[in-house]
C-alpha positions, 0 to 999 in steps of 0.5 A: 893822292887819295891815299895821302888824303886819306891818311891826313884825314885819319891822322887828323881824326886820330888827334884829340881836339884841344877841348878833349885835351883839356878835358882829359887833363882836368879829369886826370888832374883833380888839382887843376879845378882847385888851381883855378878856383884859388887864381881868383879872388872870389875862389879864394873867398869861397874856399875860406868861407867853406873852411870857417863854416866847417869850423864853426859847425864843428865847434858850435851845435847852434851854427848850422841850425836853420835859425842861426843860418837864417839870422846870419844871412839876414844880417849879411843881407843888409851889408850886401845890399848897401855893399852893391851900390858901393861897389859900383861907386868904387869901381867908378873911383868914388866912395861914400862913408856916410851910408852908416849915418844913413842907417840912423837918419833914414830909419827914424824918417821912415818910422815917422812916416809909417807912424803918420801915414800907417802905409808900408809903401808911403814909408818905403817911398820916404826912405828911398827919396831921402836916400836919393836926395843924400846921394844927389848932395854927395854927388854935387859937392864931389863933382860940382866943387871938385872935392874928394868924395872921401872927404865930402862923404866923411863930413856928410857922415857927421851931418846925417848923424846929427840930423838923426838926433835933431829930428828925434830929439835923441829919442827912439822912434817906435812903431807898433801900428803895422803888423805887416811891417815887421815881415819885411825884416823878420818874415819868411818868403817861403817856409818850405823846403827851407825857410827863406827870410825876406831880407835874404830874398830881397838881397838875392833880387837885387844881386841878380839885378845889378849883376846883369846891370854891371856885366851885361849893359852898356851902363856896367861897361861905362862904370868900369871905363870911368873908374879905369881911366876917366880921362880916356872915358871923357875923351871917348864920349862917355858922361863921366860925371853923369855916370858917377852921379847915378852911382852915388845915387844908387849907393844912398838908395840901396843904403836907404832900403838896408835901413828900412829892413833894419827898423823892421827887424828892430820895429823901431827907428833908432838915431844911434843905428849904423855906428860902424856899418860903413867899415863893414860895407867898404871892407866887403867891397875891398875884400871882395876884390874892388880897388880904391884906384878904380875900374876893378870889382865884382859883385860876386866877390863882394857878396862872398866877402860880406858873407865872410864878415857876417860869418866872423861876426857870427862866430864871435858870438857863438864862441862867446868872444867879446862882441867888441872884436866885431868892430876890430874885425871890420877895421882889420879887413880894410887894412888887409885888403887895402894892403893886397891891392897895393901890393897887387898894383905894384906887382902889375905895374899899375902904379 
């Protein structure tokens, strides 16, 4: 009996564990890691970004300079910051098309507040408060009246843009009184070992915070539940409308923060700012793997998609192509992302 048991023990010990087999497979087959990488939306985007970066570095000696990378990431940061909120909103099965016009309206309001108060904090608080109000109005009209958020925010896009022109009498709001103000959009958090622009640092902090919120909190799980099946979420006791209101407000406040960074970079509040910005934001979220049907999307995908769009725009400039292609690319990306999402839902039987 002991011999038999001993033989059994020896047999069990001689057979590699499943994890060892898996490790051996990975070690013996380098393509396994690549297969797992391209199996996800984030992996595909990462590979595409890497290929484009290497291509641009080969074709333009300017691309890989510290200054150009800093400018590229600073531009990406404004799209990403707003797209983080938009990701939550689209996951919850809503959308906000007014974020581009908010770049203009909130920008001029914040600049006027800066000029009158000479206080950086007051200007930022004014921007965030206006953003919160716009978000509440969008949520109230969408949920209170049962109107599609697409229609509501499309109308708000024009209203907010008109308010920007009316508030300023079609004049640019310049600011030259606060030297620290320009640091927000043009300064660096650190110069060594590499220069990290403040917009990039702000983007990183917000990405980390909302990644944890979306993936490690009850609120994040509720957002996915609301977008996946609103009726089932309601029957489960989840306050569907409250979750959506919070997502609307978060999106608008992050758009306001992005507007504040923009006016700092330009040192002026311009009522024509933000044209096409909503296309970049929505395009980044959809290309990152989110679905207009709700319940699906990741912040990592959004960040990589925003980086991809920013890289394409940067490459167009460096290679000397017509800058008008930047707008066309955003629209093309949205069409491709929506098409791929529709194909995916048909193949998986979600429709």
